[in-house]
C-alpha beads as a LAMMPS data file, in Angstrom:
LAMMPS data file: protein, C-alpha beads

115 atoms
114 bonds

1 atom types
1 bond types

-500.0 500.0 xlo xhi
-500.0 500.0 ylo yhi
-500.0 500.0 zlo zhi

Masses

1 110.0

Atoms # bond

1 1 1 -64.307 -302.877 21.970
2 1 1 -67.845 -304.217 22.216
3 1 1 -70.675 -303.371 19.846
4 1 1 -72.382 -301.350 22.598
5 1 1 -69.271 -299.228 23.089
6 1 1 -68.965 -298.650 19.325
7 1 1 -72.668 -297.775 19.089
8 1 1 -72.380 -295.389 22.021
9 1 1 -69.359 -293.674 20.435
10 1 1 -71.095 -293.464 17.073
11 1 1 -74.219 -291.942 18.674
12 1 1 -72.129 -289.407 20.590
13 1 1 -70.209 -288.490 17.419
14 1 1 -73.446 -288.190 15.423
15 1 1 -75.152 -286.056 18.058
16 1 1 -72.072 -283.853 18.423
17 1 1 -72.050 -283.300 14.651
18 1 1 -75.795 -282.536 14.683
19 1 1 -75.333 -280.005 17.494
20 1 1 -72.478 -278.371 15.581
21 1 1 -74.650 -278.208 12.458
22 1 1 -77.473 -276.590 14.417
23 1 1 -75.105 -274.048 15.962
24 1 1 -73.712 -273.164 12.536
25 1 1 -77.171 -272.949 10.922
26 1 1 -78.508 -270.644 13.648
27 1 1 -75.378 -268.474 13.613
28 1 1 -75.762 -268.103 9.855
29 1 1 -79.413 -267.185 10.315
30 1 1 -78.517 -264.638 13.011
31 1 1 -76.008 -263.000 10.660
32 1 1 -78.525 -262.833 7.812
33 1 1 -81.213 -261.342 10.069
34 1 1 -78.746 -258.803 11.461
35 1 1 -77.744 -257.774 7.928
36 1 1 -81.428 -257.361 7.014
37 1 1 -81.977 -255.205 10.118
38 1 1 -79.050 -252.963 9.183
39 1 1 -80.277 -252.686 5.585
40 1 1 -83.781 -251.643 6.706
41 1 1 -82.395 -249.144 9.230
42 1 1 -80.169 -247.602 6.552
43 1 1 -83.191 -247.366 4.258
44 1 1 -85.190 -245.665 7.024
45 1 1 -82.421 -243.092 7.598
46 1 1 -82.201 -242.382 3.883
47 1 1 -85.970 -241.834 3.558
48 1 1 -86.211 -239.736 6.710
49 1 1 -84.434 -236.855 4.921
50 1 1 -87.382 -236.211 2.601
51 1 1 -90.429 -234.061 3.357
52 1 1 -92.852 -236.297 1.503
53 1 1 -95.466 -238.050 3.619
54 1 1 -95.018 -241.133 1.489
55 1 1 -91.272 -241.205 2.297
56 1 1 -91.960 -240.768 6.002
57 1 1 -94.417 -243.680 5.890
58 1 1 -91.842 -245.833 4.113
59 1 1 -89.218 -244.798 6.695
60 1 1 -91.531 -245.899 9.528
61 1 1 -92.170 -249.178 7.733
62 1 1 -88.437 -249.736 7.287
63 1 1 -87.821 -249.023 10.971
64 1 1 -90.485 -251.585 11.915
65 1 1 -88.849 -254.153 9.656
66 1 1 -85.444 -253.312 11.162
67 1 1 -86.838 -253.990 14.623
68 1 1 -88.402 -257.268 13.504
69 1 1 -85.152 -258.489 11.944
70 1 1 -83.237 -257.334 15.023
71 1 1 -85.447 -259.488 17.246
72 1 1 -85.067 -262.453 14.891
73 1 1 -81.303 -261.982 14.930
74 1 1 -81.258 -261.972 18.729
75 1 1 -83.411 -265.114 18.888
76 1 1 -81.271 -266.929 16.335
77 1 1 -78.090 -265.910 18.147
78 1 1 -79.510 -267.329 21.386
79 1 1 -80.287 -270.612 19.662
80 1 1 -76.804 -270.707 18.071
81 1 1 -75.242 -270.185 21.482
82 1 1 -77.394 -272.890 23.032
83 1 1 -76.452 -275.419 20.334
84 1 1 -72.779 -274.461 20.611
85 1 1 -72.981 -275.148 24.355
86 1 1 -74.612 -278.521 23.677
87 1 1 -71.905 -279.412 21.141
88 1 1 -69.192 -278.408 23.586
89 1 1 -70.770 -280.399 26.413
90 1 1 -71.032 -283.465 24.170
91 1 1 -67.394 -283.061 23.088
92 1 1 -66.248 -282.970 26.703
93 1 1 -68.504 -285.828 27.795
94 1 1 -70.536 -283.601 30.106
95 1 1 -73.857 -284.739 28.631
96 1 1 -75.027 -288.305 28.406
97 1 1 -76.044 -289.241 24.865
98 1 1 -79.587 -289.994 25.976
99 1 1 -80.124 -286.404 27.129
100 1 1 -79.839 -284.994 23.606
101 1 1 -82.932 -285.022 21.462
102 1 1 -82.739 -287.211 18.399
103 1 1 -85.086 -285.043 16.349
104 1 1 -83.522 -282.088 14.643
105 1 1 -85.636 -278.970 14.262
106 1 1 -85.963 -277.268 10.919
107 1 1 -83.560 -274.341 11.155
108 1 1 -85.119 -272.352 8.325
109 1 1 -86.555 -269.966 10.872
110 1 1 -90.041 -271.432 11.113
111 1 1 -89.691 -271.161 14.891
112 1 1 -89.075 -267.440 14.598
113 1 1 -91.724 -264.806 14.047
114 1 1 -93.067 -264.765 10.525
115 1 1 -92.708 -261.458 8.711

Bonds

1 1 1 2
2 1 2 3
3 1 3 4
4 1 4 5
5 1 5 6
6 1 6 7
7 1 7 8
8 1 8 9
9 1 9 10
10 1 10 11
11 1 11 12
12 1 12 13
13 1 13 14
14 1 14 15
15 1 15 16
16 1 16 17
17 1 17 18
18 1 18 19
19 1 19 20
20 1 20 21
21 1 21 22
22 1 22 23
23 1 23 24
24 1 24 25
25 1 25 26
26 1 26 27
27 1 27 28
28 1 28 29
29 1 29 30
30 1 30 31
31 1 31 32
32 1 32 33
33 1 33 34
34 1 34 35
35 1 35 36
36 1 36 37
37 1 37 38
38 1 38 39
39 1 39 40
40 1 40 41
41 1 41 42
42 1 42 43
43 1 43 44
44 1 44 45
45 1 45 46
46 1 46 47
47 1 47 48
48 1 48 49
49 1 49 50
50 1 50 51
51 1 51 52
52 1 52 53
53 1 53 54
54 1 54 55
55 1 55 56
56 1 56 57
57 1 57 58
58 1 58 59
59 1 59 60
60 1 60 61
61 1 61 62
62 1 62 63
63 1 63 64
64 1 64 65
65 1 65 66
66 1 66 67
67 1 67 68
68 1 68 69
69 1 69 70
70 1 70 71
71 1 71 72
72 1 72 73
73 1 73 74
74 1 74 75
75 1 75 76
76 1 76 77
77 1 77 78
78 1 78 79
79 1 79 80
80 1 80 81
81 1 81 82
82 1 82 83
83 1 83 84
84 1 84 85
85 1 85 86
86 1 86 87
87 1 87 88
88 1 88 89
89 1 89 90
90 1 90 91
91 1 91 92
92 1 92 93
93 1 93 94
94 1 94 95
95 1 95 96
96 1 96 97
97 1 97 98
98 1 98 99
99 1 99 100
100 1 100 101
101 1 101 102
102 1 102 103
103 1 103 104
104 1 104 105
105 1 105 106
106 1 106 107
107 1 107 108
108 1 108 109
109 1 109 110
110 1 110 111
111 1 111 112
112 1 112 113
113 1 113 114
114 1 114 115
């Protein structure tokens, strides 16, 4: 096997691993955001039982936060799915190595809406 063939295989393996890492990171983020949305919605339902104006305001705030985290969860799930598709395409040789970006984005959620 020539050096070019080894380099090509190494690049494909590296990019496949990077795509898998991105898919996992975004799936983990989607799960965390979903759990936050559920927690805020549960808090809103709990507070909605009280007659106090303060509790109603907190319930509305919790509902808003639940919606925000729900949107973030949906966005992160879309990114996880995209990266999983890229990883699968690389594994099956459907994508040339040059079509995958070398730069990895920071998956800490900076791309998502800040809350």
